[in-house]
GUGUGU-892783 format. One record per residue (C-alpha): z, y, x. Coordinates in steps of 0.5 Angstrom, whole numbers, plus 500, padded with zeros to 3 digits. Example, Ala and Ser with C-alpha at 12.3 -4.5 7.8 and 13.67 -1.06 7.14 Angstrom:
2
516491525
514498527
END
This chain:
676
452044597
448050596
451057596
453059589
453066587
459070586
457071578
457063577
464063581
467068576
464064570
467058573
474061574
474063567
473056564
478053569
483058566
484054560
482047557
479050550
472052549
470059551
464062548
458065551
460072548
467072551
465070558
460076558
465081555
470078561
465079566
461085564
454082564
449080558
450073554
443072557
446072564
451067562
446062560
442063566
448062571
450056567
443052567
443046571
450046574
450038574
449037581
454042583
460039579
458032580
462031587
468033583
467028578
467034573
462036567
460042563
461041556
457045551
458045543
454050538
458056536
464054540
461055547
463051554
469048557
470044564
471036563
475032568
482031571
487036573
487034580
479035580
479041577
484044582
479041588
474045585
478051584
479051592
472050593
470056589
475060593
473058599
465060597
467067594
462071598
463078595
464085598
470090596
468097596
473103594
468108592
461109590
460112597
462106600
458101596
452105597
454104605
455097604
448096600
444100606
447096611
445089608
438092607
438094614
440087616
435083612
429081615
423082610
424082603
431082599
432081592
436086588
440080585
443078591
446085592
448085585
452078586
455080593
457087590
459085583
455090579
448090575
441090578
440097575
446100579
443097585
437100584
440107582
444107589
438105593
435112590
441115592
441113599
434114601
435121604
441118608
436114613
430119613
433122619
432115622
425115620
426109616
424108608
426103603
421100598
422096592
416091589
417089582
419081582
419081590
425085592
427091597
424092604
425097610
420100613
421103620
421102627
426096630
430101635
431106629
434101624
439098630
441105631
442106623
446100623
450102629
452108626
454106619
458100622
462103627
464109622
468105618
473099621
474096614
467096612
465093618
471087617
468086610
461085612
464080618
461084623
464085630
471083627
473081634
472087637
475092632
481088631
482087639
480095640
486096635
491093640
488095646
489102643
496101643
496097649
501101653
506101647
511096644
505092642
503091649
509086649
504081646
501076651
493079651
490072653
493069647
492075642
485075644
484067643
488068636
483073634
477068636
480062632
481066625
474069626
471062627
476059622
473055616
477058611
474065612
480068612
477074615
473075609
479074604
485079607
485086609
484088616
492091616
494084613
489080619
493085624
499082622
497075621
495076629
502078631
505073627
501067630
501070637
509070637
509063634
505060640
510064645
516061641
513054641
511054648
518056650
521050646
524054641
525051634
526054627
528050621
525051614
529048608
526041606
526043599
523050600
518047604
516042598
516047593
512052597
507046599
504047592
502054593
494056593
494058600
498052603
491049605
489056609
496055613
494048614
487050617
489055621
495051624
490046626
485051629
491054633
493047635
486045637
485051641
492052645
493044645
500045642
503042636
505046630
511043627
512043620
517048619
512053623
507051618
511053612
512060616
505061616
504060609
510065607
506070612
500068608
503069601
505077603
498078605
493083601
487080598
480084601
476083594
477088590
477084583
483080586
480073584
485069588
491071583
495074588
498080584
504083587
509079583
516081582
518079589
513083592
515089588
522088591
518088598
515095596
521098594
524096600
519099604
519105601
527105602
526103610
521108611
526114608
531111612
527111619
524118617
531121616
534118622
528120627
527127623
519125622
515123616
512116617
511116609
503118610
502112615
498107611
498102617
506102617
506101609
502095609
504092615
511092613
509090606
506084609
512082613
517083608
514079602
515073606
522075610
525076603
524069601
526067608
533071608
534069601
534062603
538063609
532062614
532065620
526066625
526066632
523072636
521070643
520077645
527080643
529080650
523085652
524089646
531090647
530091654
524096654
525099647
533099646
533106643
528104638
531097637
538101635
535105630
531100627
537096626
541102623
535102618
535095617
542096613
538098607
535090607
543088608
545092602
539091597
539083598
546082600
544078606
545078614
539081618
539078625
537081631
530077631
528079624
530086627
525085633
520084628
521090624
521094631
514092633
512095626
516101627
514102634
507101633
507107628
510111633
505109638
500112632
503118632
502119639
495117639
494122633
497128638
493126643
488132641
494137642
493140649
499142653
500147658
505145664
508150669
509147676
515150680
517150687
520156691
514160692
509158687
504157693
505151697
508144694
507147686
499148688
498141690
502138685
498142680
492139682
494132682
497132675
491135672
487129675
492124672
492127665
486130662
490132655
493138659
489144658
493148663
497147669
500153673
503153679
510158678
515160683
523160681
523168681
518167675
522162671
528166672
525173670
519171665
519169658
515163660
516160652
512166649
507165655
505158652
508153657
510147653
513143659
516145666
515140672
520142678
521139685
528143685
534144680
532150675
535153669
530154663
530153656
523149657
524142657
523140665
521134669
524133676
519130681
518128688
514132692
509126693
509125685
510117685
508112680
515113677
514121676
507120673
511115668
516120667
511126666
507122661
514120657
516127656
509129654
509124649
516127646
513134646
507132642
511128637
516134637
510138635
509134629
511137622
518134621
520132614
527131612
528126607
532130601
534125596
534130590
529129583
524134581
526134573
519138572
515131573
519127568
519133563
511133564
510126563
504124559
504118554
497115551
494109548
489105552
484100550
485094555
480090552
475093558
474093565
479096570
475102572
474104565
482104564
483108570
478113568
481114561
488115564
485120569
482124564
489126562
490129569
484133570
477135567
475137574
469132575
470133583
477131582
476126577
472122582
477123588
483121584
479115582
476113589
484114592
487109586
481104587
483104595
490103594
489098589
485094594
491094599
496093595
495092587
501092583
501087577
508085575
507079570
514078568
514085565
507085563
506092567
501094571
502100576
496105579
498110584
496113590
497120595
492125594
490131598
487135593
493136588
498140588
504137584
506130582
503127576
505121571
502118566
505112562
500108557
501102552
496097549
493101543
490094540
492086541
485085544
485084552
480083557
481077562
484082567
489085562
491079558
498079561
499087560
502091555
504097558
503101565
503107569
499112573
503116579
499121583
503124589
501130593
499129600
503131604
508129599
515133597
521129599
524130592
517128588
517122592
524120590
523122583
516117583
520112586
526112581
521112575
517106578
524102579
526104572
519102569
521095572
528094571
530098564
528094558
529100554
524104557
519099556
521098549
520106548
513106551
511101546
514104540
510111543
517115543
516120549
523123547
526117548
523115555
525122558
532121556
532114559
529117565
534122566
540118565
537113570
536118575
543121574
546114575
542113581
545119584
552118583
END
């Protein structure tokens, strides 16, 4: 079959969502296009529908509907899902970068309509964006020309075009992944950067093969889930391969497996398992297939419009609350703030969503890396085990050591990232021997050559250690060949400086870098000002999501620059973890942002009965903004507000009845109950 446009896919998805006729005007309104565009897209689609035994029926004054058996419609829906080829963008700047890369990659002319379809915007938007991006490529001696009726052409030297593409692609990993460029290289680089940490326990050859399998898989999974989810999937599959080779079996409840086989992503799980079997010459047991499916259910869709229907349902909301509490507990135990690590948040979300299903059904999972994790990272494993008591308390389940070992991988990777963030810190080291001349001078030279992140290595005598204030002189660490007393952390080494000594020195340097990271103790107290300053507004939900979000932002600020910054951050967060809870008819927009100095909460209700397709199941919602870095009491307050919005029916009723007074009373009462 020929490639079909994303716009036509969107139209068919609307028609597949119901059995009655849908008018062209409703289709146009739902997709934010003209009626003429609807007519043009639906012209001559018989050949596309024929293999699925479906027909497009049209009636004057009624519109269109798809006619055929239910199972044929389901097959057609899966086909549409696999052929969606649109790009997610989180800001106007990123959209323009995507346009520029596509133009630079093209050979000859590219039609405006092609770009409009890929980015789900109008041709006029593409034209305006092209005018805005022209100055950004002027430094490469490249220009873009548009010829009416033909398309867009890039004029410039081939070498300059390649350099422009390279600079654009490697400036943004997520955009690179969205375009399918060098995905294997970028994902492997992620693991390579943390090769010395806990993720280094994964089999490197298997990991590389798994990435290659996913990149070449026929289900296009790399285009459909975020890079964070892709990394989590790679970890899951690499561990599963190890488990199968070791002959370790996991058991999935037969009834549960029968139920989850009805999930949309079951086909994806089968395709991935089949590809892994072919590459590794192993057999994936059916129970392992079920675990792949449960993991896929926890992934985040890449497409910004979230067409696959993978909204964050109540189960995933439970995972979100758990993640927040886990990071709170881990931060409190370690005395460092991990809330700003987006990769940790998304990684834990992707892991916990399927884990909640497993744990709730008393299903255990085997982790073949558990002995290595306990052996090499026992202290971290113990901390994560204490942290995981949150899961036991919230879900009233037992959390096995195998499950804790998986969580340890995620928290361990977060610690490694903190170390990497600290690599820009240059340390001052004093090397101590009796005289400060002989051995210490030799050691200083060896240390300096092995650790480029050291700014100063100074030979010191014992007298200097005893009589001078080395701390005020800026020394961070001492390396000594004999016992000394000092308030500065000290590593004792052999005068010949063995590999063991170098390893101990690196560990001490990493600990100092982490200790220099600002610490944030978690204080579980509320900020009453946030509740007192809550705003309540009515919003027209019969419009596009971006318009809804922008309307809410107007209640927060009238500063144009800040409006755009908030909008971009909210859209980015939506792409990673959308929160739509259909059972409660509730949507939440939230993000952390550096350019605000306090937390904001805006609650909203639908001000009419009309709804666009995206909001057809929504009655109320909220936007919550948190300063970055956050104040612990602000985060705790917003976390409790979001929990109350989902769990307290009286609060939802008060929002719909437009009673701000009742809303505040309910929230203050809820806070008091949580603190008792």
